[in-house]
All heavy atoms as a GROMACS GRO file, in nm:
protein
  459
    1MET      N    1  10.483   7.314   9.968
    1MET     CA    2  10.603   7.343  10.043
    1MET      C    3  10.566   7.423  10.163
    1MET      O    4  10.483   7.520  10.146
    1MET     CB    5  10.705   7.400   9.961
    1MET     CG    6  10.843   7.386  10.008
    1MET     SD    7  10.964   7.455   9.897
    1MET     CE    8  10.947   7.346   9.760
    2ASP      N    9  10.614   7.402  10.282
    2ASP     CA   10  10.577   7.489  10.396
    2ASP      C   11  10.658   7.616  10.399
    2ASP      O   12  10.761   7.629  10.321
    2ASP     CB   13  10.585   7.404  10.527
    2ASP     CG   14  10.731   7.375  10.561
    2ASP    OD1   15  10.808   7.359  10.471
    2ASP    OD2   16  10.755   7.348  10.679
    3GLU      N   17  10.614   7.706  10.480
    3GLU     CA   18  10.669   7.838  10.494
    3GLU      C   19  10.825   7.834  10.534
    3GLU      O   20  10.900   7.900  10.488
    3GLU     CB   21  10.586   7.925  10.577
    3GLU     CG   22  10.636   8.070  10.591
    3GLU     CD   23  10.558   8.153  10.678
    3GLU    OE1   24  10.448   8.118  10.722
    3GLU    OE2   25  10.594   8.267  10.696
    4GLN      N   26  10.849   7.743  10.637
    4GLN     CA   27  10.981   7.738  10.691
    4GLN      C   28  11.084   7.694  10.578
    4GLN      O   29  11.185   7.751  10.562
    4GLN     CB   30  10.992   7.642  10.810
    4GLN     CG   31  11.122   7.644  10.865
    4GLN     CD   32  11.127   7.554  10.994
    4GLN    OE1   33  11.030   7.485  11.020
    4GLN    NE2   34  11.239   7.551  11.060
    5THR      N   35  11.047   7.598  10.497
    5THR     CA   36  11.132   7.543  10.384
    5THR      C   37  11.150   7.659  10.290
    5THR      O   38  11.259   7.675  10.235
    5THR     CB   39  11.064   7.424  10.322
    5THR    OG1   40  11.041   7.326  10.415
    5THR    CG2   41  11.156   7.365  10.216
    6LEU      N   42  11.042   7.731  10.252
    6LEU     CA   43  11.063   7.850  10.163
    6LEU      C   44  11.157   7.949  10.211
    6LEU      O   45  11.235   8.005  10.134
    6LEU     CB   46  10.929   7.896  10.124
    6LEU     CG   47  10.843   7.830  10.017
    6LEU    CD1   48  10.701   7.887  10.015
    6LEU    CD2   49  10.902   7.816   9.887
    7ARG      N   50  11.143   7.985  10.337
    7ARG     CA   51  11.234   8.078  10.397
    7ARG      C   52  11.372   8.031  10.394
    7ARG      O   53  11.464   8.112  10.372
    7ARG     CB   54  11.192   8.119  10.534
    7ARG     CG   55  11.056   8.194  10.542
    7ARG     CD   56  11.026   8.261  10.665
    7ARG     NE   57  10.895   8.330  10.665
    7ARG     CZ   58  10.874   8.448  10.602
    7ARG    NH1   59  10.974   8.511  10.556
    7ARG    NH2   60  10.752   8.502  10.608
    8MET      N   61  11.396   7.907  10.424
    8MET     CA   62  11.534   7.851  10.412
    8MET      C   63  11.596   7.862  10.272
    8MET      O   64  11.711   7.895  10.257
    8MET     CB   65  11.534   7.707  10.468
    8MET     CG   66  11.516   7.700  10.614
    8MET     SD   67  11.491   7.523  10.683
    8MET     CE   68  11.635   7.442  10.604
    9LYS      N   69  11.508   7.820  10.181
    9LYS     CA   70  11.551   7.829  10.028
    9LYS      C   71  11.583   7.981   9.999
    9LYS      O   72  11.678   8.008   9.927
    9LYS     CB   73  11.440   7.778   9.940
    9LYS     CG   74  11.431   7.620   9.945
    9LYS     CD   75  11.328   7.574   9.856
    9LYS     CE   76  11.380   7.577   9.711
    9LYS     NZ   77  11.278   7.505   9.621
   10LEU      N   78  11.505   8.066  10.039
   10LEU     CA   79  11.522   8.214  10.020
   10LEU      C   80  11.649   8.253  10.067
   10LEU      O   81  11.729   8.320  10.003
   10LEU     CB   82  11.400   8.286  10.076
   10LEU     CG   83  11.413   8.443  10.050
   10LEU    CD1   84  11.412   8.481   9.913
   10LEU    CD2   85  11.306   8.513  10.131
   11HIS      N   86  11.677   8.214  10.190
   11HIS     CA   87  11.808   8.261  10.251
   11HIS      C   88  11.926   8.199  10.176
   11HIS      O   89  12.020   8.267  10.156
   11HIS     CB   90  11.803   8.205  10.397
   11HIS     CG   91  11.932   8.250  10.477
   11HIS    ND1   92  11.960   8.381  10.502
   11HIS    CD2   93  12.034   8.178  10.518
   11HIS    CE1   94  12.081   8.380  10.578
   11HIS    NE2   95  12.120   8.256  10.588
   12PHE      N   96  11.912   8.073  10.140
   12PHE     CA   97  12.015   8.008  10.066
   12PHE      C   98  12.050   8.085   9.930
   12PHE      O   99  12.166   8.115   9.900
   12PHE     CB  100  11.982   7.860  10.035
   12PHE     CG  101  12.078   7.797   9.934
   12PHE    CD1  102  12.206   7.752   9.980
   12PHE    CD2  103  12.045   7.777   9.813
   12PHE    CE1  104  12.298   7.687   9.890
   12PHE    CE2  105  12.126   7.719   9.709
   12PHE     CZ  106  12.252   7.674   9.767
   13TYR      N  107  11.941   8.107   9.859
   13TYR     CA  108  11.961   8.178   9.731
   13TYR      C  109  12.011   8.322   9.738
   13TYR      O  110  12.085   8.367   9.662
   13TYR     CB  111  11.824   8.168   9.645
   13TYR     CG  112  11.814   8.033   9.583
   13TYR    CD1  113  11.702   7.954   9.619
   13TYR    CD2  114  11.904   7.982   9.491
   13TYR    CE1  115  11.689   7.825   9.561
   13TYR    CE2  116  11.882   7.851   9.438
   13TYR     CZ  117  11.775   7.779   9.474
   13TYR     OH  118  11.759   7.652   9.419
   14GLN      N  119  11.965   8.386   9.847
   14GLN     CA  120  12.020   8.513   9.875
   14GLN      C  121  12.168   8.514   9.902
   14GLN      O  122  12.241   8.610   9.858
   14GLN     CB  123  11.940   8.592   9.986
   14GLN     CG  124  11.799   8.636   9.951
   14GLN     CD  125  11.728   8.685  10.073
   14GLN    OE1  126  11.751   8.646  10.189
   14GLN    NE2  127  11.627   8.769  10.045
   15ARG      N  128  12.214   8.421   9.979
   15ARG     CA  129  12.360   8.408  10.007
   15ARG      C  130  12.429   8.375   9.876
   15ARG      O  131  12.538   8.428   9.853
   15ARG     CB  132  12.389   8.296  10.104
   15ARG     CG  133  12.357   8.344  10.241
   15ARG     CD  134  12.399   8.241  10.352
   15ARG     NE  135  12.314   8.131  10.333
   15ARG     CZ  136  12.349   7.998  10.347
   15ARG    NH1  137  12.465   7.972  10.370
   15ARG    NH2  138  12.262   7.897  10.344
   16MET      N  139  12.377   8.280   9.789
   16MET     CA  140  12.442   8.240   9.662
   16MET      C  141  12.447   8.361   9.574
   16MET      O  142  12.550   8.381   9.501
   16MET     CB  143  12.364   8.123   9.598
   16MET     CG  144  12.378   8.001   9.681
   16MET     SD  145  12.551   7.941   9.699
   16MET     CE  146  12.603   7.925   9.536
   17MET      N  147  12.344   8.442   9.578
   17MET     CA  148  12.337   8.566   9.498
   17MET      C  149  12.462   8.660   9.527
   17MET      O  150  12.527   8.710   9.441
   17MET     CB  151  12.203   8.641   9.510
   17MET     CG  152  12.167   8.736   9.404
   17MET     SD  153  12.000   8.784   9.410
   17MET     CE  154  11.978   8.837   9.578
   18MET      N  155  12.480   8.676   9.656
   18MET     CA  156  12.597   8.750   9.697
   18MET      C  157  12.728   8.698   9.660
   18MET      O  158  12.820   8.768   9.617
   18MET     CB  159  12.590   8.787   9.850
   18MET     CG  160  12.474   8.870   9.895
   18MET     SD  161  12.485   8.927  10.066
   18MET     CE  162  12.478   8.756  10.151
   19VAL      N  163  12.742   8.569   9.677
   19VAL     CA  164  12.866   8.502   9.638
   19VAL      C  165  12.906   8.516   9.497
   19VAL      O  166  13.015   8.551   9.455
   19VAL     CB  167  12.859   8.346   9.681
   19VAL    CG1  168  12.976   8.276   9.611
   19VAL    CG2  169  12.856   8.333   9.829
   20VAL      N  170  12.802   8.491   9.405
   20VAL     CA  171  12.825   8.495   9.268
   20VAL      C  172  12.852   8.641   9.214
   20VAL      O  173  12.928   8.661   9.114
   20VAL     CB  174  12.721   8.420   9.172
   20VAL    CG1  175  12.715   8.271   9.210
   20VAL    CG2  176  12.584   8.488   9.193
   21LYS      N  177  12.783   8.741   9.278
   21LYS     CA  178  12.803   8.871   9.243
   21LYS      C  179  12.944   8.917   9.280
   21LYS      O  180  13.009   8.985   9.200
   21LYS     CB  181  12.707   8.971   9.301
   21LYS     CG  182  12.714   9.108   9.257
   21LYS     CD  183  12.596   9.186   9.286
   21LYS     CE  184  12.606   9.330   9.221
   21LYS     NZ  185  12.483   9.407   9.236
   22THR      N  186  12.985   8.864   9.396
   22THR     CA  187  13.128   8.899   9.441
   22THR      C  188  13.224   8.837   9.341
   22THR      O  189  13.326   8.902   9.305
   22THR     CB  190  13.150   8.856   9.581
   22THR    OG1  191  13.055   8.908   9.670
   22THR    CG2  192  13.290   8.884   9.629
   23ALA      N  193  13.188   8.714   9.295
   23ALA     CA  194  13.282   8.653   9.198
   23ALA      C  195  13.270   8.709   9.054
   23ALA      O  196  13.362   8.674   8.970
   23ALA     CB  197  13.252   8.510   9.196
   24GLY      N  198  13.181   8.795   9.036
   24GLY     CA  199  13.170   8.860   8.908
   24GLY      C  200  13.082   8.798   8.809
   24GLY      O  201  13.080   8.823   8.688
   25ASP      N  202  13.005   8.689   8.845
   25ASP     CA  203  12.922   8.613   8.755
   25ASP      C  204  12.784   8.676   8.750
   25ASP      O  205  12.698   8.643   8.833
   25ASP     CB  206  12.914   8.461   8.797
   25ASP     CG  207  12.848   8.376   8.703
   25ASP    OD1  208  12.793   8.426   8.602
   25ASP    OD2  209  12.859   8.256   8.715
   26LEU      N  210  12.762   8.769   8.662
   26LEU     CA  211  12.634   8.847   8.650
   26LEU      C  212  12.523   8.762   8.600
   26LEU      O  213  12.406   8.776   8.642
   26LEU     CB  214  12.654   8.967   8.574
   26LEU     CG  215  12.754   9.067   8.624
   26LEU    CD1  216  12.770   9.186   8.539
   26LEU    CD2  217  12.720   9.114   8.766
   27VAL      N  218  12.544   8.661   8.518
   27VAL     CA  219  12.448   8.569   8.468
   27VAL      C  220  12.386   8.491   8.581
   27VAL      O  221  12.255   8.484   8.593
   27VAL     CB  222  12.496   8.482   8.360
   27VAL    CG1  223  12.395   8.386   8.312
   27VAL    CG2  224  12.544   8.568   8.237
   28ALA      N  225  12.472   8.428   8.667
   28ALA     CA  226  12.416   8.348   8.774
   28ALA      C  227  12.355   8.439   8.872
   28ALA      O  228  12.244   8.399   8.936
   28ALA     CB  229  12.539   8.274   8.845
   29HIS      N  230  12.398   8.560   8.889
   29HIS     CA  231  12.334   8.658   8.983
   29HIS      C  232  12.187   8.681   8.942
   29HIS      O  233  12.095   8.683   9.018
   29HIS     CB  234  12.411   8.788   8.991
   29HIS     CG  235  12.358   8.887   9.081
   29HIS    ND1  236  12.268   8.983   9.031
   29HIS    CD2  237  12.359   8.905   9.216
   29HIS    CE1  238  12.236   9.057   9.133
   29HIS    NE2  239  12.283   9.016   9.243
   30GLU      N  240  12.165   8.704   8.814
   30GLU     CA  241  12.034   8.720   8.760
   30GLU      C  242  11.943   8.608   8.778
   30GLU      O  243  11.829   8.621   8.809
   30GLU     CB  244  12.042   8.772   8.607
   30GLU     CG  245  12.088   8.903   8.588
   30GLU     CD  246  12.001   9.017   8.652
   30GLU    OE1  247  11.882   9.010   8.640
   30GLU    OE2  248  12.060   9.109   8.707
   31ILE      N  249  12.001   8.494   8.761
   31ILE     CA  250  11.919   8.366   8.777
   31ILE      C  251  11.878   8.354   8.919
   31ILE      O  252  11.755   8.326   8.947
   31ILE     CB  253  12.000   8.252   8.728
   31ILE    CG1  254  12.016   8.250   8.582
   31ILE    CG2  255  11.929   8.118   8.770
   31ILE    CD1  256  12.116   8.150   8.520
   32TYR      N  257  11.973   8.375   9.016
   32TYR     CA  258  11.939   8.357   9.158
   32TYR      C  259  11.840   8.479   9.193
   32TYR      O  260  11.753   8.450   9.281
   32TYR     CB  261  12.062   8.367   9.243
   32TYR     CG  262  12.148   8.250   9.230
   32TYR    CD1  263  12.287   8.254   9.228
   32TYR    CD2  264  12.088   8.123   9.233
   32TYR    CE1  265  12.362   8.134   9.221
   32TYR    CE2  266  12.164   8.002   9.221
   32TYR     CZ  267  12.297   8.015   9.212
   32TYR     OH  268  12.384   7.901   9.208
   33LEU      N  269  11.852   8.590   9.132
   33LEU     CA  270  11.766   8.704   9.165
   33LEU      C  271  11.625   8.668   9.125
   33LEU      O  272  11.524   8.690   9.195
   33LEU     CB  273  11.809   8.823   9.086
   33LEU     CG  274  11.724   8.959   9.115
   33LEU    CD1  275  11.728   8.994   9.261
   33LEU    CD2  276  11.776   9.061   9.029
   34GLN      N  277  11.602   8.603   9.010
   34GLN     CA  278  11.478   8.559   8.962
   34GLN      C  279  11.411   8.456   9.051
   34GLN      O  280  11.293   8.455   9.083
   34GLN     CB  281  11.483   8.506   8.822
   34GLN     CG  282  11.346   8.471   8.762
   34GLN     CD  283  11.250   8.595   8.752
   34GLN    OE1  284  11.288   8.699   8.736
   34GLN    NE2  285  11.125   8.557   8.773
   35ILE      N  286  11.498   8.361   9.095
   35ILE     CA  287  11.448   8.257   9.190
   35ILE      C  288  11.410   8.312   9.320
   35ILE      O  289  11.303   8.280   9.376
   35ILE     CB  290  11.560   8.150   9.212
   35ILE    CG1  291  11.589   8.071   9.078
   35ILE    CG2  292  11.525   8.053   9.328
   35ILE    CD1  293  11.714   7.978   9.091
   36THR      N  294  11.483   8.405   9.376
   36THR     CA  295  11.441   8.469   9.502
   36THR      C  296  11.312   8.550   9.483
   36THR      O  297  11.232   8.548   9.579
   36THR     CB  298  11.548   8.565   9.561
   36THR    OG1  299  11.583   8.662   9.459
   36THR    CG2  300  11.676   8.487   9.598
   37ARG      N  301  11.293   8.613   9.374
   37ARG     CA  302  11.164   8.680   9.339
   37ARG      C  303  11.054   8.584   9.350
   37ARG      O  304  10.937   8.615   9.403
   37ARG     CB  305  11.166   8.762   9.214
   37ARG     CG  306  11.258   8.884   9.220
   37ARG     CD  307  11.255   8.957   9.083
   37ARG     NE  308  11.341   9.075   9.100
   37ARG     CZ  309  11.396   9.134   8.993
   37ARG    NH1  310  11.384   9.082   8.878
   37ARG    NH2  311  11.472   9.238   9.017
   38GLU      N  312  11.066   8.472   9.286
   38GLU     CA  313  10.963   8.377   9.280
   38GLU      C  314  10.936   8.318   9.420
   38GLU      O  315  10.814   8.303   9.454
   38GLU     CB  316  11.003   8.259   9.196
   38GLU     CG  317  11.008   8.296   9.049
   38GLU     CD  318  11.066   8.178   8.953
   38GLU    OE1  319  11.092   8.074   9.004
   38GLU    OE2  320  11.083   8.216   8.837
   39ILE      N  321  11.030   8.297   9.498
   39ILE     CA  322  11.003   8.252   9.632
   39ILE      C  323  10.940   8.352   9.720
   39ILE      O  324  10.848   8.323   9.800
   39ILE     CB  325  11.142   8.204   9.697
   39ILE    CG1  326  11.203   8.085   9.629
   39ILE    CG2  327  11.122   8.176   9.844
   39ILE    CD1  328  11.344   8.046   9.677
   40VAL      N  329  10.974   8.476   9.704
   40VAL     CA  330  10.907   8.590   9.779
   40VAL      C  331  10.760   8.588   9.732
   40VAL      O  332  10.672   8.611   9.821
   40VAL     CB  333  10.979   8.724   9.754
   40VAL    CG1  334  10.894   8.834   9.802
   40VAL    CG2  335  11.112   8.726   9.822
   41GLU      N  336  10.732   8.577   9.610
   41GLU     CA  337  10.585   8.577   9.571
   41GLU      C  338  10.520   8.462   9.626
   41GLU      O  339  10.399   8.470   9.669
   41GLU     CB  340  10.586   8.566   9.409
   41GLU     CG  341  10.614   8.697   9.346
   41GLU     CD  342  10.526   8.816   9.390
   41GLU    OE1  343  10.403   8.794   9.393
   41GLU    OE2  344  10.578   8.926   9.416
   42GLN      N  345  10.575   8.341   9.637
   42GLN     CA  346  10.510   8.226   9.704
   42GLN      C  347  10.483   8.257   9.843
   42GLN      O  348  10.381   8.218   9.901
   42GLN     CB  349  10.598   8.096   9.685
   42GLN     CG  350  10.611   8.042   9.541
   42GLN     CD  351  10.701   7.929   9.532
   42GLN    OE1  352  10.778   7.898   9.628
   42GLN    NE2  353  10.704   7.869   9.411
   43LEU      N  354  10.583   8.324   9.916
   43LEU     CA  355  10.560   8.345  10.057
   43LEU      C  356  10.449   8.447  10.075
   43LEU      O  357  10.366   8.430  10.163
   43LEU     CB  358  10.686   8.400  10.115
   43LEU     CG  359  10.794   8.293  10.138
   43LEU    CD1  360  10.930   8.366  10.178
   43LEU    CD2  361  10.760   8.203  10.256
   44LYS      N  362  10.437   8.543   9.986
   44LYS     CA  363  10.326   8.647   9.989
   44LYS      C  364  10.196   8.578   9.971
   44LYS      O  365  10.091   8.607  10.045
   44LYS     CB  366  10.344   8.754   9.888
   44LYS     CG  367  10.453   8.848   9.926
   44LYS     CD  368  10.463   8.956   9.820
   44LYS     CE  369  10.579   9.057   9.846
   44LYS     NZ  370  10.593   9.160   9.742
   45GLU      N  371  10.182   8.488   9.882
   45GLU     CA  372  10.062   8.412   9.854
   45GLU      C  373  10.025   8.330   9.979
   45GLU      O  374   9.912   8.315  10.015
   45GLU     CB  375  10.070   8.320   9.732
   45GLU     CG  376  10.065   8.401   9.601
   45GLU     CD  377   9.941   8.475   9.582
   45GLU    OE1  378   9.831   8.419   9.602
   45GLU    OE2  379   9.947   8.588   9.538
   46MET      N  380  10.124   8.266  10.040
   46MET     CA  381  10.101   8.196  10.156
   46MET      C  382  10.052   8.277  10.271
   46MET      O  383   9.959   8.242  10.349
   46MET     CB  384  10.227   8.113  10.203
   46MET     CG  385  10.256   7.997  10.113
   46MET     SD  386  10.415   7.913  10.164
   46MET     CE  387  10.345   7.817  10.292
   47GLU      N  388  10.105   8.400  10.286
   47GLU     CA  389  10.058   8.489  10.387
   47GLU      C  390   9.917   8.541  10.368
   47GLU      O  391   9.833   8.548  10.456
   47GLU     CB  392  10.154   8.606  10.400
   47GLU     CG  393  10.289   8.573  10.457
   47GLU     CD  394  10.386   8.688  10.452
   47GLU    OE1  395  10.350   8.794  10.404
   47GLU    OE2  396  10.504   8.664  10.499
   48LYS      N  397   9.882   8.560  10.234
   48LYS     CA  398   9.750   8.610  10.199
   48LYS      C  399   9.652   8.489  10.234
   48LYS      O  400   9.538   8.523  10.290
   48LYS     CB  401   9.728   8.637  10.047
   48LYS     CG  402   9.799   8.770  10.011
   48LYS     CD  403   9.778   8.793   9.858
   48LYS     CE  404   9.852   8.914   9.812
   48LYS     NZ  405   9.831   8.921   9.664
   49THR      N  406   9.686   8.380  10.204
   49THR     CA  407   9.594   8.257  10.231
   49THR      C  408   9.573   8.244  10.376
   49THR      O  409   9.468   8.217  10.430
   49THR     CB  410   9.652   8.123  10.164
   49THR    OG1  411   9.674   8.155  10.032
   49THR    CG2  412   9.567   8.010  10.189
   50ALA      N  413   9.684   8.254  10.451
   50ALA     CA  414   9.680   8.234  10.596
   50ALA      C  415   9.594   8.353  10.660
   50ALA      O  416   9.507   8.324  10.751
   50ALA     CB  417   9.819   8.242  10.656
   51CYS      N  418   9.605   8.471  10.610
   51CYS     CA  419   9.520   8.583  10.663
   51CYS      C  420   9.372   8.564  10.636
   51CYS      O  421   9.289   8.587  10.717
   51CYS     CB  422   9.577   8.719  10.612
   51CYS     SG  423   9.732   8.767  10.676
   52SER      N  424   9.347   8.520  10.513
   52SER     CA  425   9.218   8.507  10.470
   52SER      C  426   9.140   8.393  10.544
   52SER      O  427   9.022   8.392  10.581
   52SER     CB  428   9.193   8.483  10.329
   52SER     OG  429   9.250   8.362  10.286
   53GLN      N  430   9.215   8.290  10.579
   53GLN     CA  431   9.168   8.177  10.658
   53GLN      C  432   9.143   8.216  10.810
   53GLN      O  433   9.040   8.166  10.869
   53GLN     CB  434   9.265   8.056  10.654
   53GLN     CG  435   9.261   7.985  10.521
   53GLN     CD  436   9.362   7.869  10.514
   53GLN    OE1  437   9.446   7.853  10.606
   53GLN    NE2  438   9.361   7.799  10.406
   54GLN      N  439   9.221   8.306  10.856
   54GLN     CA  440   9.202   8.352  10.993
   54GLN      C  441   9.075   8.434  11.012
   54GLN      O  442   9.013   8.428  11.115
   54GLN     CB  443   9.322   8.428  11.040
   54GLN     CG  444   9.442   8.339  11.068
   54GLN     CD  445   9.561   8.421  11.117
   54GLN    OE1  446   9.555   8.550  11.120
   54GLN    NE2  447   9.668   8.350  11.157
   55THR      N  448   9.048   8.522  10.899
   55THR     CA  449   8.936   8.604  10.917
   55THR      C  450   8.797   8.525  10.883
   55THR      O  451   8.689   8.580  10.917
   55THR     CB  452   8.946   8.722  10.817
   55THR    OG1  453   8.967   8.671  10.688
   55THR    CG2  454   9.073   8.809  10.856
   56ALA      N  455   8.813   8.408  10.822
   56ALA     CA  456   8.686   8.339  10.781
   56ALA      C  457   8.624   8.274  10.904
   56ALA      O  458   8.668   8.255  11.005
   56ALA     CB  459   8.717   8.243  10.679
   0.00000   0.00000   0.00000
């Protein structure tokens, strides 16, 4: 998956996280929180890979 798609998914899940928290659904909020953490980790790995390829 490319970086732009991951950033779009991150933005979507962050918005959904706010919506469900406002609605009082803490279970869904925790699920979306975990998904956003996974996406952030994927983005960090992509940035590390990109930086190491530039220096090589």
